[in-house]
Backbone as XML, in Angstrom:
<?xml version="1.0"?>
<chain id="A" units="angstrom">
  <residue number="1" name="PRO">
    <atom name="N" x="8.270" y="38.417" z="-11.536"/>
    <atom name="CA" x="8.741" y="37.587" z="-10.447"/>
    <atom name="C" x="10.046" y="38.118" z="-9.863"/>
  </residue>
  <residue number="2" name="SER">
    <atom name="N" x="10.314" y="37.716" z="-8.656"/>
    <atom name="CA" x="11.484" y="38.225" z="-7.951"/>
    <atom name="C" x="12.789" y="37.614" z="-8.435"/>
  </residue>
  <residue number="3" name="SER">
    <atom name="N" x="12.735" y="36.455" z="-9.050"/>
    <atom name="CA" x="13.944" y="35.818" z="-9.576"/>
    <atom name="C" x="13.548" y="34.931" z="-10.751"/>
  </residue>
  <residue number="4" name="PRO">
    <atom name="N" x="14.525" y="34.449" z="-11.512"/>
    <atom name="CA" x="14.190" y="33.631" z="-12.678"/>
    <atom name="C" x="13.455" y="32.359" z="-12.288"/>
  </residue>
  <residue number="5" name="GLY">
    <atom name="N" x="12.697" y="31.840" z="-13.223"/>
    <atom name="CA" x="11.979" y="30.600" z="-12.988"/>
    <atom name="C" x="10.509" y="30.766" z="-13.304"/>
  </residue>
  <residue number="6" name="ALA">
    <atom name="N" x="9.904" y="29.685" z="-13.707"/>
    <atom name="CA" x="8.496" y="29.752" z="-14.102"/>
    <atom name="C" x="7.555" y="29.413" z="-12.956"/>
  </residue>
  <residue number="7" name="SER">
    <atom name="N" x="8.001" y="28.681" z="-11.973"/>
    <atom name="CA" x="7.130" y="28.148" z="-10.923"/>
    <atom name="C" x="7.020" y="29.110" z="-9.754"/>
  </residue>
  <residue number="8" name="ARG">
    <atom name="N" x="6.192" y="30.077" z="-9.889"/>
    <atom name="CA" x="6.031" y="31.131" z="-8.893"/>
    <atom name="C" x="4.721" y="30.993" z="-8.141"/>
  </residue>
  <residue number="9" name="SER">
    <atom name="N" x="4.640" y="31.699" z="-7.028"/>
    <atom name="CA" x="3.397" y="31.768" z="-6.257"/>
    <atom name="C" x="2.477" y="32.800" z="-6.898"/>
  </residue>
  <residue number="10" name="PRO">
    <atom name="N" x="1.175" y="32.734" z="-6.626"/>
    <atom name="CA" x="0.239" y="33.690" z="-7.228"/>
    <atom name="C" x="0.600" y="35.142" z="-6.937"/>
  </residue>
  <residue number="11" name="GLU">
    <atom name="N" x="1.042" y="35.430" z="-5.716"/>
    <atom name="CA" x="1.332" y="36.823" z="-5.370"/>
    <atom name="C" x="2.565" y="37.361" z="-6.095"/>
  </residue>
  <residue number="12" name="GLU">
    <atom name="N" x="3.472" y="36.477" z="-6.474"/>
    <atom name="CA" x="4.633" y="36.938" z="-7.228"/>
    <atom name="C" x="4.226" y="37.403" z="-8.625"/>
  </residue>
  <residue number="13" name="TYR">
    <atom name="N" x="3.225" y="36.745" z="-9.204"/>
    <atom name="CA" x="2.747" y="37.152" z="-10.513"/>
    <atom name="C" x="1.869" y="38.395" z="-10.434"/>
  </residue>
  <residue number="14" name="LYS">
    <atom name="N" x="1.130" y="38.532" z="-9.350"/>
    <atom name="CA" x="0.206" y="39.664" z="-9.213"/>
    <atom name="C" x="0.915" y="40.958" z="-8.862"/>
  </residue>
  <residue number="15" name="THR">
    <atom name="N" x="2.044" y="40.875" z="-8.210"/>
    <atom name="CA" x="2.754" y="42.060" z="-7.746"/>
    <atom name="C" x="3.842" y="42.411" z="-8.753"/>
  </residue>
  <residue number="16" name="THR">
    <atom name="N" x="3.650" y="43.503" z="-9.481"/>
    <atom name="CA" x="4.623" y="43.882" z="-10.501"/>
    <atom name="C" x="5.472" y="45.073" z="-10.081"/>
  </residue>
  <residue number="17" name="SER">
    <atom name="N" x="5.127" y="45.712" z="-8.986"/>
    <atom name="CA" x="5.867" y="46.874" z="-8.519"/>
    <atom name="C" x="7.272" y="46.471" z="-8.079"/>
  </residue>
  <residue number="18" name="PRO">
    <atom name="N" x="8.285" y="47.312" z="-8.361"/>
    <atom name="CA" x="9.640" y="46.985" z="-7.895"/>
    <atom name="C" x="9.747" y="47.021" z="-6.367"/>
  </residue>
  <residue number="19" name="ASN">
    <atom name="N" x="8.814" y="47.701" z="-5.707"/>
    <atom name="CA" x="8.812" y="47.781" z="-4.240"/>
    <atom name="C" x="7.816" y="46.797" z="-3.634"/>
  </residue>
  <residue number="20" name="LYS">
    <atom name="N" x="7.529" y="45.709" z="-4.336"/>
    <atom name="CA" x="6.518" y="44.767" z="-3.873"/>
    <atom name="C" x="6.903" y="44.130" z="-2.543"/>
  </residue>
  <residue number="21" name="THR">
    <atom name="N" x="5.889" y="43.831" z="-1.782"/>
    <atom name="CA" x="6.094" y="43.192" z="-0.488"/>
    <atom name="C" x="5.702" y="41.731" z="-0.605"/>
  </residue>
  <residue number="22" name="LEU">
    <atom name="N" x="6.687" y="40.879" z="-0.478"/>
    <atom name="CA" x="6.433" y="39.439" z="-0.501"/>
    <atom name="C" x="6.770" y="38.882" z="0.871"/>
  </residue>
  <residue number="23" name="THR">
    <atom name="N" x="6.090" y="37.827" z="1.247"/>
    <atom name="CA" x="6.281" y="37.234" z="2.571"/>
    <atom name="C" x="6.814" y="35.814" z="2.440"/>
  </residue>
  <residue number="24" name="VAL">
    <atom name="N" x="7.061" y="35.208" z="3.566"/>
    <atom name="CA" x="7.539" y="33.821" z="3.572"/>
    <atom name="C" x="6.474" y="32.858" z="3.060"/>
  </residue>
  <residue number="25" name="ALA">
    <atom name="N" x="5.262" y="33.346" z="2.846"/>
    <atom name="CA" x="4.202" y="32.491" z="2.304"/>
    <atom name="C" x="4.581" y="31.958" z="0.923"/>
  </residue>
  <residue number="26" name="ILE">
    <atom name="N" x="5.439" y="32.682" z="0.195"/>
    <atom name="CA" x="5.869" y="32.172" z="-1.109"/>
    <atom name="C" x="6.693" y="30.901" z="-0.948"/>
  </residue>
  <residue number="27" name="ASP">
    <atom name="N" x="7.402" y="30.785" z="0.157"/>
    <atom name="CA" x="8.185" y="29.573" z="0.417"/>
    <atom name="C" x="7.277" y="28.378" z="0.683"/>
  </residue>
  <residue number="28" name="MET">
    <atom name="N" x="6.154" y="28.626" z="1.326"/>
    <atom name="CA" x="5.216" y="27.530" z="1.591"/>
    <atom name="C" x="4.575" y="27.068" z="0.287"/>
  </residue>
  <residue number="29" name="TYR">
    <atom name="N" x="4.301" y="28.012" z="-0.612"/>
    <atom name="CA" x="3.769" y="27.637" z="-1.921"/>
    <atom name="C" x="4.793" y="26.762" z="-2.652"/>
  </residue>
  <residue number="30" name="SER">
    <atom name="N" x="6.056" y="27.153" z="-2.567"/>
    <atom name="CA" x="7.127" y="26.362" z="-3.179"/>
    <atom name="C" x="7.220" y="24.976" z="-2.545"/>
  </residue>
  <residue number="31" name="PHE">
    <atom name="N" x="7.005" y="24.898" z="-1.233"/>
    <atom name="CA" x="7.000" y="23.600" z="-0.564"/>
    <atom name="C" x="5.907" y="22.707" z="-1.158"/>
  </residue>
  <residue number="32" name="GLY">
    <atom name="N" x="4.810" y="23.325" z="-1.562"/>
    <atom name="CA" x="3.749" y="22.560" z="-2.226"/>
    <atom name="C" x="4.267" y="21.872" z="-3.471"/>
  </residue>
  <residue number="33" name="HIS">
    <atom name="N" x="5.133" y="22.545" z="-4.221"/>
    <atom name="CA" x="5.721" y="21.931" z="-5.419"/>
    <atom name="C" x="6.580" y="20.733" z="-5.041"/>
  </residue>
  <residue number="34" name="VAL">
    <atom name="N" x="7.331" y="20.855" z="-3.956"/>
    <atom name="CA" x="8.177" y="19.746" z="-3.492"/>
    <atom name="C" x="7.293" y="18.570" z="-3.065"/>
  </residue>
  <residue number="35" name="LEU">
    <atom name="N" x="6.273" y="18.856" z="-2.269"/>
    <atom name="CA" x="5.371" y="17.794" z="-1.808"/>
    <atom name="C" x="4.646" y="17.155" z="-2.986"/>
  </residue>
  <residue number="36" name="TYR">
    <atom name="N" x="4.217" y="17.953" z="-3.936"/>
    <atom name="CA" x="3.573" y="17.422" z="-5.151"/>
    <atom name="C" x="4.505" y="16.436" z="-5.856"/>
  </residue>
  <residue number="37" name="GLY">
    <atom name="N" x="5.773" y="16.812" z="-5.999"/>
    <atom name="CA" x="6.741" y="15.928" z="-6.642"/>
    <atom name="C" x="6.950" y="14.632" z="-5.881"/>
  </residue>
  <residue number="38" name="ILE">
    <atom name="N" x="6.979" y="14.721" z="-4.552"/>
    <atom name="CA" x="7.148" y="13.529" z="-3.720"/>
    <atom name="C" x="5.946" y="12.598" z="-3.876"/>
  </residue>
  <residue number="39" name="LEU">
    <atom name="N" x="4.747" y="13.171" z="-3.864"/>
    <atom name="CA" x="3.525" y="12.368" z="-3.919"/>
    <atom name="C" x="3.279" y="11.757" z="-5.298"/>
  </residue>
  <residue number="40" name="THR">
    <atom name="N" x="3.650" y="12.477" z="-6.358"/>
    <atom name="CA" x="3.306" y="12.023" z="-7.707"/>
    <atom name="C" x="4.484" y="11.518" z="-8.523"/>
  </residue>
  <residue number="41" name="GLY">
    <atom name="N" x="5.700" y="11.931" z="-8.158"/>
    <atom name="CA" x="6.858" y="11.594" z="-8.969"/>
    <atom name="C" x="6.932" y="12.421" z="-10.237"/>
  </residue>
  <residue number="42" name="LYS">
    <atom name="N" x="6.128" y="13.493" z="-10.316"/>
    <atom name="CA" x="6.079" y="14.344" z="-11.511"/>
    <atom name="C" x="6.536" y="15.749" z="-11.174"/>
  </residue>
  <residue number="43" name="ASP">
    <atom name="N" x="6.990" y="16.448" z="-12.197"/>
    <atom name="CA" x="7.290" y="17.868" z="-12.065"/>
    <atom name="C" x="5.981" y="18.642" z="-12.165"/>
  </residue>
  <residue number="44" name="ILE">
    <atom name="N" x="5.967" y="19.850" z="-11.623"/>
    <atom name="CA" x="4.734" y="20.636" z="-11.682"/>
    <atom name="C" x="4.455" y="21.190" z="-13.059"/>
  </residue>
  <residue number="45" name="ASP">
    <atom name="N" x="5.415" y="21.133" z="-13.969"/>
    <atom name="CA" x="5.161" y="21.673" z="-15.302"/>
    <atom name="C" x="4.508" y="20.646" z="-16.226"/>
  </residue>
  <residue number="46" name="VAL">
    <atom name="N" x="4.152" y="19.501" z="-15.674"/>
    <atom name="CA" x="3.411" y="18.499" z="-16.434"/>
    <atom name="C" x="2.042" y="18.368" z="-15.790"/>
  </residue>
  <residue number="47" name="TYR">
    <atom name="N" x="1.006" y="18.496" z="-16.590"/>
    <atom name="CA" x="-0.319" y="18.384" z="-16.029"/>
    <atom name="C" x="-1.154" y="17.432" z="-16.855"/>
  </residue>
  <residue number="48" name="GLU">
    <atom name="N" x="-2.176" y="16.892" z="-16.234"/>
    <atom name="CA" x="-3.068" y="15.971" z="-16.920"/>
    <atom name="C" x="-4.274" y="16.756" z="-17.379"/>
  </residue>
  <residue number="49" name="ASN">
    <atom name="N" x="-4.564" y="16.724" z="-18.661"/>
    <atom name="CA" x="-5.705" y="17.453" z="-19.182"/>
    <atom name="C" x="-6.932" y="16.528" z="-19.225"/>
  </residue>
  <residue number="50" name="PRO">
    <atom name="N" x="-8.113" y="17.056" z="-19.576"/>
    <atom name="CA" x="-9.331" y="16.222" z="-19.560"/>
    <atom name="C" x="-9.264" y="14.986" z="-20.449"/>
  </residue>
  <residue number="51" name="GLN">
    <atom name="N" x="-8.428" y="15.001" z="-21.476"/>
    <atom name="CA" x="-8.302" y="13.828" z="-22.353"/>
    <atom name="C" x="-7.395" y="12.758" z="-21.753"/>
  </residue>
  <residue number="52" name="LYS">
    <atom name="N" x="-6.949" y="12.986" z="-20.523"/>
    <atom name="CA" x="-6.084" y="12.040" z="-19.808"/>
    <atom name="C" x="-4.742" y="11.849" z="-20.493"/>
  </residue>
  <residue number="53" name="THR">
    <atom name="N" x="-4.292" y="12.876" z="-21.208"/>
    <atom name="CA" x="-2.948" y="12.857" z="-21.778"/>
    <atom name="C" x="-2.142" y="13.904" z="-21.031"/>
  </residue>
  <residue number="54" name="PHE">
    <atom name="N" x="-0.867" y="13.749" z="-21.051"/>
    <atom name="CA" x="-0.018" y="14.672" z="-20.312"/>
    <atom name="C" x="0.565" y="15.706" z="-21.261"/>
  </residue>
  <residue number="55" name="ALA">
    <atom name="N" x="0.632" y="16.929" z="-20.797"/>
    <atom name="CA" x="1.161" y="18.018" z="-21.613"/>
    <atom name="C" x="2.132" y="18.838" z="-20.770"/>
  </residue>
  <residue number="56" name="LEU">
    <atom name="N" x="3.030" y="19.502" z="-21.442"/>
    <atom name="CA" x="4.010" y="20.340" z="-20.763"/>
    <atom name="C" x="3.472" y="21.760" z="-20.675"/>
  </residue>
  <residue number="57" name="LEU">
    <atom name="N" x="3.506" y="22.321" z="-19.483"/>
    <atom name="CA" x="3.071" y="23.699" z="-19.292"/>
    <atom name="C" x="4.204" y="24.648" z="-19.677"/>
  </residue>
  <residue number="58" name="THR">
    <atom name="N" x="3.899" y="25.598" z="-20.506"/>
    <atom name="CA" x="4.876" y="26.637" z="-20.803"/>
    <atom name="C" x="4.866" y="27.621" z="-19.637"/>
  </residue>
  <residue number="59" name="PRO">
    <atom name="N" x="5.900" y="28.447" z="-19.473"/>
    <atom name="CA" x="5.876" y="29.450" z="-18.404"/>
    <atom name="C" x="4.637" y="30.354" z="-18.455"/>
  </residue>
  <residue number="60" name="ALA">
    <atom name="N" x="4.213" y="30.723" z="-19.659"/>
    <atom name="CA" x="3.028" y="31.581" z="-19.783"/>
    <atom name="C" x="1.764" y="30.850" z="-19.329"/>
  </residue>
  <residue number="61" name="MET">
    <atom name="N" x="1.639" y="29.562" z="-19.685"/>
    <atom name="CA" x="0.477" y="28.774" z="-19.255"/>
    <atom name="C" x="0.472" y="28.624" z="-17.738"/>
  </residue>
  <residue number="62" name="TYR">
    <atom name="N" x="1.651" y="28.339" z="-17.181"/>
    <atom name="CA" x="1.745" y="28.186" z="-15.725"/>
    <atom name="C" x="1.331" y="29.479" z="-15.034"/>
  </residue>
  <residue number="63" name="ARG">
    <atom name="N" x="1.851" y="30.598" z="-15.515"/>
    <atom name="CA" x="1.534" y="31.906" z="-14.923"/>
    <atom name="C" x="0.027" y="32.158" z="-14.950"/>
  </residue>
  <residue number="64" name="GLU">
    <atom name="N" x="-0.601" y="31.867" z="-16.077"/>
    <atom name="CA" x="-2.043" y="32.085" z="-16.209"/>
    <atom name="C" x="-2.813" y="31.211" z="-15.214"/>
  </residue>
  <residue number="65" name="GLN">
    <atom name="N" x="-2.444" y="29.948" z="-15.116"/>
    <atom name="CA" x="-3.150" y="29.046" z="-14.205"/>
    <atom name="C" x="-2.969" y="29.463" z="-12.751"/>
  </residue>
  <residue number="66" name="VAL">
    <atom name="N" x="-1.735" y="29.741" z="-12.363"/>
    <atom name="CA" x="-1.453" y="30.102" z="-10.968"/>
    <atom name="C" x="-2.147" y="31.403" z="-10.605"/>
  </residue>
  <residue number="67" name="SER">
    <atom name="N" x="-2.150" y="32.353" z="-11.512"/>
    <atom name="CA" x="-2.799" y="33.638" z="-11.250"/>
    <atom name="C" x="-4.291" y="33.476" z="-11.011"/>
  </residue>
  <residue number="68" name="LYS">
    <atom name="N" x="-4.874" y="32.426" z="-11.587"/>
    <atom name="CA" x="-6.303" y="32.132" z="-11.392"/>
    <atom name="C" x="-6.548" y="31.249" z="-10.167"/>
  </residue>
  <residue number="69" name="GLY">
    <atom name="N" x="-5.492" y="30.866" z="-9.492"/>
    <atom name="CA" x="-5.641" y="30.005" z="-8.325"/>
    <atom name="C" x="-5.659" y="28.529" z="-8.651"/>
  </residue>
  <residue number="70" name="ILE">
    <atom name="N" x="-5.298" y="28.176" z="-9.872"/>
    <atom name="CA" x="-5.243" y="26.768" z="-10.284"/>
    <atom name="C" x="-3.853" y="26.243" z="-9.951"/>
  </residue>
  <residue number="71" name="HIS">
    <atom name="N" x="-3.804" y="25.143" z="-9.243"/>
    <atom name="CA" x="-2.515" y="24.552" z="-8.871"/>
    <atom name="C" x="-2.521" y="23.075" z="-9.207"/>
  </residue>
  <residue number="72" name="PRO">
    <atom name="N" x="-1.356" y="22.448" z="-9.215"/>
    <atom name="CA" x="-1.310" y="21.013" z="-9.524"/>
    <atom name="C" x="-2.174" y="20.211" z="-8.552"/>
  </residue>
  <residue number="73" name="LYS">
    <atom name="N" x="-2.904" y="19.288" z="-9.082"/>
    <atom name="CA" x="-3.784" y="18.443" z="-8.276"/>
    <atom name="C" x="-3.184" y="17.044" z="-8.165"/>
  </residue>
  <residue number="74" name="VAL">
    <atom name="N" x="-3.481" y="16.416" z="-7.056"/>
    <atom name="CA" x="-3.049" y="15.036" z="-6.849"/>
    <atom name="C" x="-4.294" y="14.184" z="-6.725"/>
  </residue>
  <residue number="75" name="SER">
    <atom name="N" x="-4.405" y="13.192" z="-7.570"/>
    <atom name="CA" x="-5.534" y="12.277" z="-7.516"/>
    <atom name="C" x="-5.289" y="11.245" z="-6.426"/>
  </residue>
  <residue number="76" name="LYS">
    <atom name="N" x="-6.350" y="10.867" z="-5.734"/>
    <atom name="CA" x="-6.227" y="9.821" z="-4.712"/>
    <atom name="C" x="-5.838" y="8.484" z="-5.345"/>
  </residue>
  <residue number="77" name="ASP">
    <atom name="N" x="-6.003" y="8.381" z="-6.654"/>
    <atom name="CA" x="-5.674" y="7.141" z="-7.349"/>
    <atom name="C" x="-4.192" y="6.787" z="-7.260"/>
  </residue>
  <residue number="78" name="ILE">
    <atom name="N" x="-3.344" y="7.771" z="-6.944"/>
    <atom name="CA" x="-1.911" y="7.479" z="-6.896"/>
    <atom name="C" x="-1.529" y="6.639" z="-5.691"/>
  </residue>
  <residue number="79" name="PHE">
    <atom name="N" x="-2.375" y="6.646" z="-4.673"/>
    <atom name="CA" x="-2.057" y="5.907" z="-3.462"/>
    <atom name="C" x="-2.415" y="4.438" z="-3.638"/>
  </residue>
  <residue number="80" name="GLN">
    <atom name="N" x="-1.551" y="3.577" z="-3.117"/>
    <atom name="CA" x="-1.771" y="2.143" z="-3.239"/>
    <atom name="C" x="-2.944" y="1.664" z="-2.393"/>
  </residue>
  <residue number="81" name="SER">
    <atom name="N" x="-3.155" y="2.323" z="-1.283"/>
    <atom name="CA" x="-4.261" y="1.944" z="-0.414"/>
    <atom name="C" x="-4.831" y="3.207" z="0.201"/>
  </residue>
  <residue number="82" name="GLU">
    <atom name="N" x="-6.055" y="3.098" z="0.652"/>
    <atom name="CA" x="-6.656" y="4.249" z="1.316"/>
    <atom name="C" x="-6.296" y="4.203" z="2.783"/>
  </residue>
  <residue number="83" name="GLY">
    <atom name="N" x="-6.006" y="5.335" z="3.319"/>
    <atom name="CA" x="-5.665" y="5.381" z="4.717"/>
    <atom name="C" x="-5.577" y="6.803" z="5.209"/>
  </residue>
  <residue number="84" name="PHE">
    <atom name="N" x="-5.372" y="6.935" z="6.487"/>
    <atom name="CA" x="-5.305" y="8.247" z="7.117"/>
    <atom name="C" x="-4.255" y="9.138" z="6.485"/>
  </residue>
  <residue number="85" name="GLY">
    <atom name="N" x="-3.070" y="8.593" z="6.242"/>
    <atom name="CA" x="-1.961" y="9.399" z="5.740"/>
    <atom name="C" x="-2.238" y="10.024" z="4.394"/>
  </residue>
  <residue number="86" name="ASP">
    <atom name="N" x="-2.961" y="9.304" z="3.542"/>
    <atom name="CA" x="-3.264" y="9.813" z="2.208"/>
    <atom name="C" x="-4.049" y="11.114" z="2.285"/>
  </residue>
  <residue number="87" name="ASP">
    <atom name="N" x="-5.153" y="11.086" z="3.002"/>
    <atom name="CA" x="-5.993" y="12.280" z="3.128"/>
    <atom name="C" x="-5.250" y="13.408" z="3.826"/>
  </residue>
  <residue number="88" name="ALA">
    <atom name="N" x="-4.470" y="13.079" z="4.824"/>
    <atom name="CA" x="-3.742" y="14.099" z="5.568"/>
    <atom name="C" x="-2.708" y="14.788" z="4.681"/>
  </residue>
  <residue number="89" name="LEU">
    <atom name="N" x="-2.016" y="14.023" z="3.853"/>
    <atom name="CA" x="-1.018" y="14.615" z="2.960"/>
    <atom name="C" x="-1.680" y="15.473" z="1.883"/>
  </residue>
  <residue number="90" name="LEU">
    <atom name="N" x="-2.819" y="15.030" z="1.385"/>
    <atom name="CA" x="-3.550" y="15.845" z="0.409"/>
    <atom name="C" x="-4.060" y="17.124" z="1.059"/>
  </residue>
  <residue number="91" name="ASN">
    <atom name="N" x="-4.449" y="17.052" z="2.320"/>
    <atom name="CA" x="-4.875" y="18.239" z="3.051"/>
    <atom name="C" x="-3.715" y="19.225" z="3.208"/>
  </residue>
  <residue number="92" name="VAL">
    <atom name="N" x="-2.540" y="18.716" z="3.553"/>
    <atom name="CA" x="-1.353" y="19.577" z="3.683"/>
    <atom name="C" x="-1.083" y="20.265" z="2.344"/>
  </residue>
  <residue number="93" name="LEU">
    <atom name="N" x="-1.156" y="19.529" z="1.257"/>
    <atom name="CA" x="-0.906" y="20.102" z="-0.059"/>
    <atom name="C" x="-1.891" y="21.234" z="-0.348"/>
  </residue>
  <residue number="94" name="GLY">
    <atom name="N" x="-3.149" y="21.014" z="-0.037"/>
    <atom name="CA" x="-4.151" y="22.054" z="-0.248"/>
    <atom name="C" x="-3.883" y="23.291" z="0.591"/>
  </residue>
  <residue number="95" name="ARG">
    <atom name="N" x="-3.406" y="23.101" z="1.792"/>
    <atom name="CA" x="-3.145" y="24.232" z="2.695"/>
    <atom name="C" x="-1.942" y="25.077" z="2.258"/>
  </residue>
  <residue number="96" name="VAL">
    <atom name="N" x="-0.952" y="24.468" z="1.634"/>
    <atom name="CA" x="0.188" y="25.260" z="1.173"/>
    <atom name="C" x="-0.056" y="25.856" z="-0.209"/>
  </residue>
  <residue number="97" name="TYR">
    <atom name="N" x="-1.034" y="25.328" z="-0.926"/>
    <atom name="CA" x="-1.402" y="25.882" z="-2.231"/>
    <atom name="C" x="-2.544" y="26.904" z="-2.125"/>
  </residue>
  <residue number="98" name="GLU">
    <atom name="N" x="-2.872" y="27.318" z="-0.930"/>
    <atom name="CA" x="-3.917" y="28.324" z="-0.735"/>
    <atom name="C" x="-3.590" y="29.565" z="-1.567"/>
  </residue>
  <residue number="99" name="LEU">
    <atom name="N" x="-4.579" y="30.094" z="-2.290"/>
    <atom name="CA" x="-4.361" y="31.244" z="-3.173"/>
    <atom name="C" x="-3.949" y="32.499" z="-2.410"/>
  </residue>
  <residue number="100" name="GLU">
    <atom name="N" x="-4.624" y="32.774" z="-1.309"/>
    <atom name="CA" x="-4.332" y="33.991" z="-0.536"/>
    <atom name="C" x="-3.188" y="33.737" z="0.447"/>
  </residue>
  <residue number="101" name="PRO">
    <atom name="N" x="-2.104" y="34.496" z="0.344"/>
    <atom name="CA" x="-0.942" y="34.262" z="1.213"/>
    <atom name="C" x="-1.275" y="34.310" z="2.708"/>
  </residue>
  <residue number="102" name="LYS">
    <atom name="N" x="-2.188" y="35.190" z="3.112"/>
    <atom name="CA" x="-2.527" y="35.300" z="4.534"/>
    <atom name="C" x="-3.279" y="34.080" z="5.046"/>
  </residue>
  <residue number="103" name="LYS">
    <atom name="N" x="-3.893" y="33.329" z="4.154"/>
    <atom name="CA" x="-4.626" y="32.120" z="4.540"/>
    <atom name="C" x="-3.770" y="30.865" z="4.411"/>
  </residue>
  <residue number="104" name="ARG">
    <atom name="N" x="-2.638" y="30.984" z="3.736"/>
    <atom name="CA" x="-1.756" y="29.845" z="3.494"/>
    <atom name="C" x="-1.157" y="29.360" z="4.809"/>
  </residue>
  <residue number="105" name="ALA">
    <atom name="N" x="-1.013" y="28.066" z="4.949"/>
    <atom name="CA" x="-0.434" y="27.488" z="6.157"/>
    <atom name="C" x="1.009" y="27.949" z="6.329"/>
  </residue>
  <residue number="106" name="THR">
    <atom name="N" x="1.410" y="28.102" z="7.575"/>
    <atom name="CA" x="2.792" y="28.464" z="7.886"/>
    <atom name="C" x="3.638" y="27.204" z="7.993"/>
  </residue>
  <residue number="107" name="SER">
    <atom name="N" x="4.939" y="27.389" z="8.004"/>
    <atom name="CA" x="5.834" y="26.232" z="8.133"/>
    <atom name="C" x="5.636" y="25.537" z="9.474"/>
  </residue>
  <residue number="108" name="GLN">
    <atom name="N" x="5.362" y="26.300" z="10.523"/>
    <atom name="CA" x="5.131" y="25.691" z="11.838"/>
    <atom name="C" x="3.862" y="24.839" z="11.830"/>
  </residue>
  <residue number="109" name="GLN">
    <atom name="N" x="2.809" y="25.347" z="11.192"/>
    <atom name="CA" x="1.564" y="24.578" z="11.124"/>
    <atom name="C" x="1.763" y="23.287" z="10.339"/>
  </residue>
  <residue number="110" name="ILE">
    <atom name="N" x="2.460" y="23.386" z="9.231"/>
    <atom name="CA" x="2.691" y="22.200" z="8.398"/>
    <atom name="C" x="3.597" y="21.207" z="9.115"/>
  </residue>
  <residue number="111" name="ARG">
    <atom name="N" x="4.607" y="21.700" z="9.816"/>
    <atom name="CA" x="5.483" y="20.803" z="10.578"/>
    <atom name="C" x="4.664" y="20.006" z="11.582"/>
  </residue>
  <residue number="112" name="ILE">
    <atom name="N" x="3.774" y="20.668" z="12.298"/>
    <atom name="CA" x="2.932" y="20.002" z="13.293"/>
    <atom name="C" x="2.020" y="18.977" z="12.612"/>
  </residue>
  <residue number="113" name="GLU">
    <atom name="N" x="1.416" y="19.363" z="11.491"/>
    <atom name="CA" x="0.529" y="18.432" z="10.782"/>
    <atom name="C" x="1.287" y="17.204" z="10.291"/>
  </residue>
  <residue number="114" name="LEU">
    <atom name="N" x="2.478" y="17.419" z="9.736"/>
    <atom name="CA" x="3.262" y="16.283" z="9.246"/>
    <atom name="C" x="3.758" y="15.401" z="10.388"/>
  </residue>
  <residue number="115" name="GLU">
    <atom name="N" x="4.102" y="15.994" z="11.519"/>
    <atom name="CA" x="4.489" y="15.201" z="12.683"/>
    <atom name="C" x="3.313" y="14.350" z="13.153"/>
  </residue>
  <residue number="116" name="ASN">
    <atom name="N" x="2.119" y="14.923" z="13.161"/>
    <atom name="CA" x="0.929" y="14.165" z="13.572"/>
    <atom name="C" x="0.636" y="13.023" z="12.605"/>
  </residue>
  <residue number="117" name="VAL">
    <atom name="N" x="0.802" y="13.264" z="11.315"/>
    <atom name="CA" x="0.623" y="12.201" z="10.320"/>
    <atom name="C" x="1.607" y="11.079" z="10.608"/>
  </residue>
  <residue number="118" name="TYR">
    <atom name="N" x="2.864" y="11.444" z="10.820"/>
    <atom name="CA" x="3.904" y="10.461" z="11.083"/>
    <atom name="C" x="3.581" y="9.635" z="12.328"/>
  </residue>
  <residue number="119" name="LYS">
    <atom name="N" x="3.183" y="10.303" z="13.404"/>
    <atom name="CA" x="2.869" y="9.598" z="14.658"/>
    <atom name="C" x="1.684" y="8.651" z="14.486"/>
  </residue>
  <residue number="120" name="LYS">
    <atom name="N" x="0.649" y="9.109" z="13.781"/>
    <atom name="CA" x="-0.524" y="8.246" z="13.575"/>
    <atom name="C" x="-0.186" y="7.058" z="12.685"/>
  </residue>
  <residue number="121" name="LEU">
    <atom name="N" x="0.638" y="7.288" z="11.686"/>
    <atom name="CA" x="1.034" y="6.176" z="10.823"/>
    <atom name="C" x="1.873" y="5.157" z="11.586"/>
  </residue>
  <residue number="122" name="LEU">
    <atom name="N" x="2.726" y="5.618" z="12.499"/>
    <atom name="CA" x="3.492" y="4.695" z="13.339"/>
    <atom name="C" x="2.573" y="3.862" z="14.211"/>
  </residue>
  <residue number="123" name="LEU">
    <atom name="N" x="1.549" y="4.482" z="14.766"/>
    <atom name="CA" x="0.588" y="3.765" z="15.600"/>
    <atom name="C" x="-0.174" y="2.736" z="14.781"/>
  </residue>
  <residue number="124" name="LEU">
    <atom name="N" x="-0.579" y="3.099" z="13.565"/>
    <atom name="CA" x="-1.299" y="2.157" z="12.699"/>
    <atom name="C" x="-0.413" y="0.975" z="12.322"/>
  </residue>
  <residue number="125" name="GLN">
    <atom name="N" x="0.862" y="1.229" z="12.142"/>
    <atom name="CA" x="1.799" y="0.181" z="11.769"/>
    <atom name="C" x="1.979" y="-0.822" z="12.903"/>
  </residue>
  <residue number="126" name="ARG">
    <atom name="N" x="1.889" y="-0.358" z="14.116"/>
    <atom name="CA" x="2.089" y="-1.231" z="15.285"/>
    <atom name="C" x="0.876" y="-2.112" z="15.571"/>
  </residue>
  <residue number="127" name="GLU">
    <atom name="N" x="-0.252" y="-1.711" z="15.023"/>
    <atom name="CA" x="-1.494" y="-2.493" z="15.283"/>
    <atom name="C" x="-1.531" y="-3.785" z="14.530"/>
  </residue>
</chain>
């Protein structure tokens, strides 16, 4: 990785050359961690396993999962009610957690999507 820390993007783990080329797409992956924390109230190093118990991810476990394209998931169960904003926010999370950096959403795309979510939620609130 380019700097200390366990929570890296897939391309940071895949690129071991000292002359590696990284793009701003790694920042969007990091934004996914921020959004995940906002939506769940959890850190990304805690995951829910099939037994429905929570476990702490070690840096090596995190690296292995991310390298395979596995990222933190958000269950729809966390939302108090179903609505447009819920699906839209989960969609944004999926777009910034895209495995391939060239397919990952840009900050401009996400800004537009979040603005649209905000505007639609304001309209729903007024109804």
